[in-house]
N, C-alpha and C positions, 0 to 999 in steps of 0.2 A: 663359039664354044669348041672345045677340043674333044677328041674322042674319049679321053680319060675323064673328062668332066661329066659326060653322060652317065657312065656307070657309077660315079661318085654321087651324082644327083639322085639316081635311082636308089642307091643304098641309103642315102640320107632320108629320102622320102619313105623308104621301107622301114628304116629304124624309127622314124617319127610315128609312122602308122602302127608299128609294133608296140611302141611305148604307149600310144593312145589305147591300143587294144589291151595291153597289160593293165593300164589304169582302169579301164572299163571293167576288166575281169576282177581287179581288186575291189572295185566299188560293188560289184555283184556279190563277191564273197562277203564283204562287210554287211551288205543288205541281208544276205542269207544268215549271217551270224546274228544280226539283230532280230530277225524273224525267229531263229532258233531260241534266243534268249526270251523273247516274248512268249513263245509257245511253252518253254520250260516254266516260266513264271505262271502262266495260266494253268498249266498242268498241276503245278504245286498247289495253287489256290483251289483248284477244283478237287484235288485229292483231300485237301484239308476240309473243304466244304462237305465232301462225301463222308469223311470220317465223323464230322460233327453231326451230320444228318443221321448217320448210322447210330451214333451214340444217343441222339435224341429219340430215335425210333425205339431203341432198347429201353430207354428211360420210360417212354410212354407205354411200352408193353408191360414193364414192371408195375407202373402206376395202374394200368387196367387190371392186372392180376390182383394187386392189393385191393383195388376198389371192389372187385368181384368177391374177394374173400371177406371184406368188411360187410358187403351187402348180404352175403350168406349168414354171417354172424348176426347182423341186425335182424334179418328175417327170422332166424331161430329165436332170438331174444323177444321179438314181437310176438311170435307164436306162444312162447311161454308166458308173456305178460297178458295176452288175451285169455289164456287158460286160467291164470291167477285172478284176473278180473271177473271172469265168469264164476269162479269158485267163491270169490268174495261176495258177488251179487247173490249167489245162491244162499250163502250163509246169512246175508242180510235179510233175504226173503224168509228163511227159516226162523230167524230171530223175531221178525215182524209177526210171523204166524204164531209163534209162542206167546208174544205179547198180546196179540188179538185174543187168543184162547184164554190167557190169564185174565185179561180185561173182561171178557164175557163171563167168565166164572165169577169174578168179583161182583159184576153187576147182578148176576143171578142170585148170588149169596145175599147182597143188600136188599134186592127186591123181595126175596123170601123172608128176610128178617122184618122188613117193613110190612109185608103182607101178614105175617104172624102177629106182629105187634098190633096191627089194625084189628085183626080177628080177636086177639086177646082183650083189647080195649073195648070192643063193641059189645 
């Protein structure tokens, strides 16, 4: 080999090694780009999931509020219905008492008539 060949060989080897290093660096950049795309996709999916979960939480809060309001209305209606039922029960008792009183008065009147008729016939 000549003396000029040695520097040429070194430059060729250096150029080859540099090319390999550049290819390795490009592969690393491609890998990093792929990881960035993956992370961006995951971030977008997670943000969408978070938005949906937030919407669902808001919907559930509204549902709970509406259920509480409905429960309060039903409790109020039940209280009024119990009061009406008690009032109706009291009216029924009063009507029954009047009927009993009228029935007893009728029975007493008939017994008196029968007693008077028996006394008059005797």
